[in-house]
MIKE-473678 format. One record per atom (N, C-alpha, C): x, y, z; residue number from 1. Coordinates in pm, 1 decimal, always signed. Layout:
# residues N
+----------+----------+----------+-----+
|        x |        y |        z |   n |
+----------+----------+----------+-----+
|        X |        Y |        Z | NUM |
...
+----------+----------+----------+-----+
//
This chain:
# residues 110
+----------+----------+----------+-----+
|        x |        y |        z |   n |
+----------+----------+----------+-----+
|   +347.4 |  +7972.7 |  +3732.8 |   1 |
|   +243.8 |  +7854.6 |  +3692.4 |   1 |
|   +317.7 |  +7733.7 |  +3773.4 |   1 |
|   +440.8 |  +7755.3 |  +3753.5 |   2 |
|   +478.6 |  +7618.1 |  +3855.7 |   2 |
|   +478.7 |  +7636.2 |  +3993.4 |   2 |
|   +516.7 |  +7740.1 |  +4056.8 |   3 |
|   +552.4 |  +7748.1 |  +4185.0 |   3 |
|   +416.8 |  +7740.6 |  +4255.3 |   3 |
|   +415.3 |  +7685.0 |  +4357.2 |   4 |
|   +283.4 |  +7651.1 |  +4444.7 |   4 |
|   +305.7 |  +7514.0 |  +4521.3 |   4 |
|   +195.1 |  +7488.4 |  +4583.1 |   5 |
|   +176.5 |  +7384.7 |  +4675.5 |   5 |
|   +122.6 |  +7225.9 |  +4563.1 |   5 |
|   +179.4 |  +7149.7 |  +4543.8 |   6 |
|   +132.2 |  +7054.2 |  +4489.4 |   6 |
|   +118.7 |  +6917.1 |  +4542.7 |   6 |
|     -7.1 |  +6823.8 |  +4521.5 |   7 |
|    -11.2 |  +6704.4 |  +4563.4 |   7 |
|    +69.6 |  +6614.3 |  +4492.5 |   7 |
|   +140.8 |  +6518.5 |  +4533.9 |   8 |
|   +222.5 |  +6439.6 |  +4440.9 |   8 |
|   +162.4 |  +6269.6 |  +4444.1 |   8 |
|   +143.9 |  +6204.3 |  +4359.8 |   9 |
|    +87.8 |  +6030.7 |  +4362.7 |   9 |
|   +196.3 |  +5987.0 |  +4273.6 |   9 |
|   +257.1 |  +5881.4 |  +4334.8 |  10 |
|   +351.7 |  +5796.0 |  +4230.1 |  10 |
|   +313.8 |  +5645.1 |  +4266.9 |  10 |
|   +339.4 |  +5566.5 |  +4159.7 |  11 |
|   +315.2 |  +5439.0 |  +4129.8 |  11 |
|   +456.6 |  +5372.7 |  +4104.1 |  11 |
|   +504.5 |  +5244.9 |  +4167.3 |  12 |
|   +617.9 |  +5169.2 |  +4153.0 |  12 |
|   +605.0 |  +5003.6 |  +4152.8 |  12 |
|   +690.9 |  +4964.1 |  +4145.2 |  13 |
|   +703.1 |  +4799.8 |  +4128.8 |  13 |
|   +623.7 |  +4762.0 |  +4297.0 |  13 |
|   +652.9 |  +4815.5 |  +4381.5 |  14 |
|   +617.0 |  +4790.3 |  +4536.4 |  14 |
|   +494.0 |  +4877.0 |  +4577.9 |  14 |
|   +415.9 |  +4921.0 |  +4483.2 |  15 |
|   +259.1 |  +5016.3 |  +4543.3 |  15 |
|   +278.3 |  +5168.2 |  +4470.5 |  15 |
|   +174.2 |  +5220.5 |  +4554.7 |  16 |
|   +147.0 |  +5335.2 |  +4509.2 |  16 |
|   +175.2 |  +5412.4 |  +4668.9 |  16 |
|   +161.6 |  +5570.6 |  +4648.2 |  17 |
|   +159.4 |  +5657.4 |  +4779.8 |  17 |
|   +143.1 |  +5775.2 |  +4704.4 |  17 |
|   +169.9 |  +5855.3 |  +4788.5 |  18 |
|   +134.8 |  +6012.1 |  +4777.4 |  18 |
|   +178.7 |  +6079.5 |  +4892.2 |  18 |
|   +218.0 |  +6236.3 |  +4846.7 |  19 |
|   +272.5 |  +6303.7 |  +4957.8 |  19 |
|   +228.1 |  +6463.8 |  +4909.0 |  19 |
|   +300.8 |  +6557.2 |  +4964.6 |  20 |
|   +279.2 |  +6703.1 |  +4900.2 |  20 |
|   +419.8 |  +6794.4 |  +4891.6 |  20 |
|   +420.4 |  +6846.3 |  +4785.2 |  21 |
|   +557.4 |  +6932.0 |  +4763.0 |  21 |
|   +526.2 |  +7068.1 |  +4745.4 |  21 |
|   +638.1 |  +7151.4 |  +4770.7 |  22 |
|   +607.4 |  +7307.7 |  +4755.6 |  22 |
|   +728.5 |  +7318.1 |  +4630.0 |  22 |
|   +686.1 |  +7374.0 |  +4508.1 |  23 |
|   +785.4 |  +7431.7 |  +4399.7 |  23 |
|   +814.5 |  +7583.0 |  +4413.1 |  23 |
|   +946.6 |  +7619.5 |  +4457.6 |  24 |
|   +929.1 |  +7742.1 |  +4490.6 |  24 |
|  +1105.7 |  +7798.6 |  +4448.7 |  24 |
|  +1108.2 |  +7917.5 |  +4354.7 |  25 |
|  +1234.3 |  +7985.0 |  +4324.6 |  25 |
|  +1342.6 |  +7856.0 |  +4307.8 |  25 |
|  +1340.0 |  +7759.8 |  +4225.9 |  26 |
|  +1397.2 |  +7633.4 |  +4200.2 |  26 |
|  +1435.4 |  +7547.8 |  +4305.1 |  26 |
|  +1342.5 |  +7546.3 |  +4401.4 |  27 |
|  +1366.0 |  +7469.5 |  +4518.0 |  27 |
|  +1232.7 |  +7343.4 |  +4508.5 |  27 |
|  +1252.4 |  +7205.2 |  +4546.3 |  28 |
|  +1171.9 |  +7124.8 |  +4575.4 |  28 |
|  +1188.0 |  +7075.0 |  +4730.2 |  28 |
|  +1061.3 |  +7101.5 |  +4773.2 |  29 |
|  +1019.1 |  +7105.0 |  +4987.8 |  29 |
|   +907.2 |  +7010.4 |  +4941.3 |  29 |
|   +904.3 |  +6893.7 |  +5048.8 |  30 |
|   +799.5 |  +6836.9 |  +5057.5 |  30 |
|   +816.4 |  +6701.5 |  +5153.9 |  30 |
|   +722.2 |  +6595.9 |  +5129.9 |  31 |
|   +717.6 |  +6482.0 |  +5205.4 |  31 |
|   +604.4 |  +6435.0 |  +5225.9 |  31 |
|   +601.6 |  +6305.3 |  +5291.6 |  32 |
|   +477.3 |  +6225.9 |  +5309.1 |  32 |
|   +501.0 |  +6147.7 |  +5485.6 |  32 |
|   +453.8 |  +6036.9 |  +5495.5 |  33 |
|   +402.8 |  +5992.3 |  +5639.3 |  33 |
|   +539.4 |  +5947.3 |  +5674.0 |  33 |
|   +630.3 |  +5899.6 |  +5596.9 |  34 |
|   +807.3 |  +5856.4 |  +5629.6 |  34 |
|   +914.5 |  +5902.0 |  +5568.9 |  34 |
|   +877.0 |  +5999.4 |  +5460.0 |  35 |
|   +987.3 |  +6038.3 |  +5370.4 |  35 |
|   +991.5 |  +6219.9 |  +5386.3 |  35 |
|  +1120.1 |  +6297.1 |  +5395.0 |  36 |
|  +1129.1 |  +6416.9 |  +5355.8 |  36 |
|  +1184.0 |  +6419.2 |  +5212.5 |  36 |
|  +1122.1 |  +6523.7 |  +5097.8 |  37 |
|  +1199.9 |  +6549.9 |  +5008.5 |  37 |
|  +1225.3 |  +6687.2 |  +4982.1 |  37 |
|  +1365.6 |  +6708.7 |  +4928.9 |  38 |
|  +1432.2 |  +6846.3 |  +4891.3 |  38 |
|  +1519.7 |  +6806.6 |  +4804.5 |  38 |
|  +1494.2 |  +6918.4 |  +4697.1 |  39 |
|  +1583.3 |  +6922.6 |  +4598.2 |  39 |
|  +1593.5 |  +7039.9 |  +4470.3 |  39 |
|  +1593.0 |  +7031.1 |  +4369.8 |  40 |
|  +1587.5 |  +7164.7 |  +4283.0 |  40 |
|  +1520.2 |  +7100.1 |  +4146.5 |  40 |
|  +1442.4 |  +7232.8 |  +4111.4 |  41 |
|  +1393.8 |  +7181.8 |  +3960.7 |  41 |
|  +1439.6 |  +7324.7 |  +3860.9 |  41 |
|  +1382.8 |  +7282.6 |  +3736.6 |  42 |
|  +1414.3 |  +7376.7 |  +3645.3 |  42 |
|  +1259.0 |  +7371.7 |  +3565.4 |  42 |
|  +1185.3 |  +7467.0 |  +3521.6 |  43 |
|  +1085.1 |  +7439.6 |  +3433.4 |  43 |
|  +1084.9 |  +7539.6 |  +3340.7 |  43 |
|  +1003.5 |  +7503.7 |  +3250.7 |  44 |
|   +928.7 |  +7598.4 |  +3146.7 |  44 |
|   +773.0 |  +7543.4 |  +3101.2 |  44 |
|   +744.6 |  +7649.5 |  +3019.7 |  45 |
|   +597.7 |  +7607.7 |  +3015.1 |  45 |
|   +545.6 |  +7468.3 |  +3013.6 |  45 |
|   +627.2 |  +7402.3 |  +2942.5 |  46 |
|   +582.4 |  +7288.9 |  +2919.8 |  46 |
|   +681.8 |  +7132.9 |  +2950.6 |  46 |
|   +750.5 |  +7140.4 |  +3046.0 |  47 |
|   +837.3 |  +7062.2 |  +3115.8 |  47 |
|   +874.5 |  +7088.4 |  +3233.0 |  47 |
|   +894.3 |  +6972.7 |  +3317.7 |  48 |
|   +964.0 |  +7002.8 |  +3459.9 |  48 |
|  +1116.1 |  +6884.8 |  +3446.1 |  48 |
|  +1167.8 |  +6944.0 |  +3538.2 |  49 |
|  +1304.2 |  +6860.4 |  +3542.6 |  49 |
|  +1380.2 |  +6874.4 |  +3686.4 |  49 |
|  +1371.3 |  +6774.8 |  +3747.6 |  50 |
|  +1384.8 |  +6808.9 |  +3914.1 |  50 |
|  +1502.8 |  +6683.3 |  +3949.4 |  50 |
|  +1584.5 |  +6696.4 |  +4050.0 |  51 |
|  +1652.5 |  +6614.6 |  +4119.4 |  51 |
|  +1627.1 |  +6629.0 |  +4253.7 |  51 |
|  +1606.4 |  +6519.0 |  +4324.2 |  52 |
|  +1500.6 |  +6520.8 |  +4460.0 |  52 |
|  +1603.4 |  +6414.0 |  +4514.0 |  52 |
|  +1632.3 |  +6468.7 |  +4657.9 |  53 |
|  +1697.2 |  +6352.5 |  +4749.7 |  53 |
|  +1566.5 |  +6330.6 |  +4860.6 |  53 |
|  +1553.9 |  +6188.0 |  +4852.6 |  54 |
|  +1426.6 |  +6139.7 |  +4928.4 |  54 |
|  +1508.6 |  +6085.0 |  +5071.5 |  54 |
|  +1466.9 |  +6149.5 |  +5195.6 |  55 |
|  +1503.3 |  +6086.6 |  +5335.3 |  55 |
|  +1408.9 |  +6027.0 |  +5393.6 |  55 |
|  +1451.9 |  +5913.7 |  +5447.3 |  56 |
|  +1331.4 |  +5799.9 |  +5505.8 |  56 |
|  +1382.8 |  +5837.1 |  +5666.6 |  56 |
|  +1274.1 |  +5910.1 |  +5717.7 |  57 |
|  +1245.6 |  +5927.1 |  +5856.3 |  57 |
|  +1206.2 |  +5848.3 |  +5956.7 |  57 |
|  +1101.4 |  +5753.2 |  +5893.2 |  58 |
|  +1037.3 |  +5643.9 |  +5964.1 |  58 |
|  +1091.5 |  +5492.0 |  +5905.0 |  58 |
|  +1218.5 |  +5435.4 |  +5933.4 |  59 |
|  +1216.7 |  +5317.6 |  +5846.5 |  59 |
|  +1132.2 |  +5192.8 |  +5871.4 |  59 |
|  +1037.9 |  +5189.0 |  +5927.6 |  60 |
|   +923.6 |  +5113.0 |  +5953.5 |  60 |
|   +839.2 |  +5101.6 |  +5807.8 |  60 |
|   +854.2 |  +5240.7 |  +5748.3 |  61 |
|   +724.4 |  +5215.6 |  +5636.4 |  61 |
|   +823.8 |  +5230.1 |  +5478.5 |  61 |
|   +837.9 |  +5134.3 |  +5439.6 |  62 |
|   +918.2 |  +5133.1 |  +5264.6 |  62 |
|   +835.0 |  +5246.8 |  +5185.9 |  62 |
|   +929.1 |  +5229.6 |  +5089.9 |  63 |
|   +888.8 |  +5321.5 |  +4966.8 |  63 |
|   +825.7 |  +5228.4 |  +4842.5 |  63 |
|   +781.5 |  +5294.1 |  +4754.4 |  64 |
|   +756.3 |  +5233.2 |  +4633.3 |  64 |
|   +853.6 |  +5167.2 |  +4519.1 |  64 |
|   +956.1 |  +5236.6 |  +4551.3 |  65 |
|  +1078.5 |  +5176.0 |  +4466.6 |  65 |
|  +1125.8 |  +5041.5 |  +4506.9 |  65 |
|  +1121.1 |  +5058.3 |  +4640.7 |  66 |
|  +1164.7 |  +4918.7 |  +4714.0 |  66 |
|  +1332.3 |  +4926.6 |  +4753.8 |  66 |
|  +1371.8 |  +5035.6 |  +4783.1 |  67 |
|  +1527.4 |  +5029.6 |  +4826.1 |  67 |
|  +1517.9 |  +5095.1 |  +4968.5 |  67 |
|  +1620.8 |  +5020.7 |  +5048.7 |  68 |
|  +1617.6 |  +5073.1 |  +5172.7 |  68 |
|  +1682.3 |  +5225.9 |  +5185.9 |  68 |
|  +1663.2 |  +5294.3 |  +5277.8 |  69 |
|  +1718.5 |  +5410.2 |  +5359.6 |  69 |
|  +1690.6 |  +5510.2 |  +5269.3 |  69 |
|  +1777.5 |  +5624.7 |  +5207.6 |  70 |
|  +1791.0 |  +5740.3 |  +5159.2 |  70 |
|  +1809.6 |  +5701.7 |  +5021.4 |  70 |
|  +1755.2 |  +5796.9 |  +4898.3 |  71 |
|  +1784.9 |  +5776.5 |  +4780.2 |  71 |
|  +1787.1 |  +5899.9 |  +4702.2 |  71 |
|  +1822.9 |  +5922.6 |  +4587.9 |  72 |
|  +1803.1 |  +6047.7 |  +4499.9 |  72 |
|  +1736.7 |  +5991.5 |  +4344.6 |  72 |
|  +1650.2 |  +6075.1 |  +4314.3 |  73 |
|  +1555.6 |  +6075.7 |  +4182.4 |  73 |
|  +1579.8 |  +6161.6 |  +4131.5 |  73 |
|  +1593.4 |  +6141.1 |  +3955.8 |  74 |
|  +1579.9 |  +6231.0 |  +3869.8 |  74 |
|  +1398.8 |  +6228.4 |  +3845.6 |  74 |
|  +1382.7 |  +6348.7 |  +3824.1 |  75 |
|  +1234.9 |  +6351.4 |  +3793.7 |  75 |
|  +1208.6 |  +6420.8 |  +3654.7 |  75 |
|  +1115.4 |  +6373.8 |  +3541.3 |  76 |
|  +1097.4 |  +6426.3 |  +3449.2 |  76 |
|   +955.1 |  +6439.9 |  +3385.5 |  76 |
|   +902.3 |  +6556.5 |  +3361.8 |  77 |
|   +773.8 |  +6576.7 |  +3338.7 |  77 |
|   +719.6 |  +6658.7 |  +3258.2 |  77 |
|   +574.7 |  +6628.4 |  +3199.1 |  78 |
|   +515.3 |  +6727.3 |  +3156.2 |  78 |
|   +404.1 |  +6823.9 |  +3174.9 |  78 |
|   +395.2 |  +6929.8 |  +3148.0 |  79 |
|   +308.9 |  +7023.8 |  +3223.5 |  79 |
|   +197.3 |  +7040.8 |  +3151.9 |  79 |
|    +77.9 |  +7029.3 |  +3221.2 |  80 |
|    -62.3 |  +7019.2 |  +3167.3 |  80 |
|   -153.6 |  +7067.1 |  +3193.9 |  80 |
|   -156.5 |  +7237.0 |  +3248.4 |  81 |
|   -211.4 |  +7307.0 |  +3311.8 |  81 |
|   -161.1 |  +7301.6 |  +3473.4 |  81 |
|   -255.7 |  +7262.8 |  +3552.9 |  82 |
|   -243.3 |  +7229.1 |  +3695.5 |  82 |
|   -168.3 |  +7106.1 |  +3701.8 |  82 |
|   -170.9 |  +7012.7 |  +3603.1 |  83 |
|    -99.9 |  +6880.7 |  +3643.9 |  83 |
|    +57.0 |  +6850.1 |  +3547.2 |  83 |
|    +83.5 |  +6799.0 |  +3638.7 |  84 |
|   +201.5 |  +6776.0 |  +3572.5 |  84 |
|   +226.8 |  +6594.1 |  +3558.9 |  84 |
|   +273.3 |  +6541.4 |  +3453.9 |  85 |
|   +262.3 |  +6407.6 |  +3448.1 |  85 |
|   +408.0 |  +6324.4 |  +3388.3 |  85 |
|   +483.5 |  +6236.6 |  +3489.3 |  86 |
|   +624.7 |  +6224.3 |  +3416.8 |  86 |
|   +672.7 |  +6099.8 |  +3488.3 |  86 |
|   +791.4 |  +6085.7 |  +3538.3 |  87 |
|   +847.1 |  +5927.3 |  +3571.6 |  87 |
|   +988.5 |  +6001.1 |  +3650.7 |  87 |
|  +1014.0 |  +5901.1 |  +3739.5 |  88 |
|  +1127.8 |  +5944.3 |  +3842.3 |  88 |
|  +1216.3 |  +5816.9 |  +3833.4 |  88 |
|  +1327.5 |  +5805.0 |  +3819.9 |  89 |
|  +1436.0 |  +5710.2 |  +3848.2 |  89 |
|  +1542.8 |  +5747.7 |  +3936.2 |  89 |
|  +1592.5 |  +5639.5 |  +3997.3 |  90 |
|  +1732.4 |  +5634.5 |  +4049.2 |  90 |
|  +1848.0 |  +5684.3 |  +4006.3 |  90 |
|  +1901.2 |  +5771.5 |  +4085.3 |  91 |
|  +2018.9 |  +5848.8 |  +4039.0 |  91 |
|  +2172.1 |  +5754.1 |  +4072.2 |  91 |
|  +2223.0 |  +5674.0 |  +4004.7 |  92 |
|  +2375.6 |  +5641.1 |  +3976.5 |  92 |
|  +2296.7 |  +5500.2 |  +4055.0 |  92 |
|  +2216.5 |  +5451.7 |  +4089.3 |  93 |
|  +2163.5 |  +5304.7 |  +4091.5 |  93 |
|  +2080.2 |  +5252.6 |  +4032.6 |  93 |
|  +2089.4 |  +5120.4 |  +4023.0 |  94 |
|  +2016.9 |  +5034.1 |  +3975.3 |  94 |
|  +1890.5 |  +5007.7 |  +4006.6 |  94 |
|  +1783.7 |  +5004.1 |  +3971.7 |  95 |
|  +1639.9 |  +4946.9 |  +4014.5 |  95 |
|  +1537.2 |  +5033.3 |  +3910.7 |  95 |
|  +1418.4 |  +4990.0 |  +3926.8 |  96 |
|  +1290.8 |  +5045.0 |  +3871.0 |  96 |
|  +1269.9 |  +5206.4 |  +3899.4 |  96 |
|  +1195.9 |  +5266.0 |  +3794.0 |  97 |
|  +1172.8 |  +5374.8 |  +3819.7 |  97 |
|   +989.6 |  +5396.5 |  +3862.1 |  97 |
|   +952.7 |  +5514.4 |  +3874.7 |  98 |
|   +838.0 |  +5519.4 |  +3936.4 |  98 |
|   +724.6 |  +5627.4 |  +3814.0 |  98 |
|   +618.7 |  +5604.7 |  +3811.8 |  99 |
|   +524.8 |  +5710.4 |  +3747.3 |  99 |
|   +474.5 |  +5815.4 |  +3845.3 |  99 |
|   +478.8 |  +5910.6 |  +3820.1 | 100 |
|   +426.0 |  +6049.1 |  +3892.4 | 100 |
|   +341.7 |  +6133.9 |  +3856.2 | 100 |
|   +243.6 |  +6173.1 |  +3919.8 | 101 |
|   +165.8 |  +6249.1 |  +3885.4 | 101 |
|   +130.0 |  +6366.5 |  +3989.0 | 101 |
|   +148.7 |  +6506.1 |  +3957.5 | 102 |
|   +170.9 |  +6598.4 |  +4057.2 | 102 |
|     -9.6 |  +6699.7 |  +3991.8 | 102 |
|    -52.9 |  +6722.0 |  +4089.2 | 103 |
|   -136.0 |  +6819.2 |  +4102.1 | 103 |
|   -169.0 |  +6928.7 |  +4155.8 | 103 |
|   -164.5 |  +7077.1 |  +4114.1 | 104 |
|   -141.4 |  +7186.0 |  +4205.4 | 104 |
|   -279.2 |  +7211.7 |  +4285.1 | 104 |
|   -253.6 |  +7231.3 |  +4405.2 | 105 |
|   -357.3 |  +7255.3 |  +4501.7 | 105 |
|   -363.0 |  +7417.2 |  +4505.1 | 105 |
|   -244.7 |  +7502.5 |  +4568.5 | 106 |
|   -239.9 |  +7655.5 |  +4576.9 | 106 |
|   -142.7 |  +7696.8 |  +4472.0 | 106 |
|   -127.4 |  +7842.9 |  +4453.7 | 107 |
|    -73.8 |  +7918.5 |  +4434.0 | 107 |
|    +39.6 |  +7973.4 |  +4557.2 | 107 |
|   +148.5 |  +8031.2 |  +4548.3 | 108 |
|   +234.4 |  +8095.3 |  +4657.8 | 108 |
|   +175.1 |  +8226.0 |  +4646.1 | 108 |
|   +165.6 |  +8296.0 |  +4745.1 | 109 |
|   +133.5 |  +8453.1 |  +4737.0 | 109 |
|   +252.6 |  +8479.2 |  +4842.1 | 109 |
|   +268.9 |  +8632.5 |  +4826.1 | 110 |
|   +415.9 |  +8716.5 |  +4879.9 | 110 |
|   +354.8 |  +8736.4 |  +5010.6 | 110 |
+----------+----------+----------+-----+
//
């Protein structure tokens, strides 16, 4: 159910944006127009917990949290069919969190 290609949308104090992620075998892989996302996740039928490193490859583009450079997030969400709604917060840093929504667009096939 969780493994697949997902659209991720997020809102923070510095605006909103989105990207794509792939959840596969406990790994998070994805990105957007300025950031690459890599990390790990755990899930059951009702929840998703992830830790994601967000690396900035285009410093001219800011992020919705308003921090400079690379950062790490803890993500917690509730699974509702093909949608996961939740929040993310900075790991070991002061700062605001963000609201996240993931929408599944494709299953993975072998």
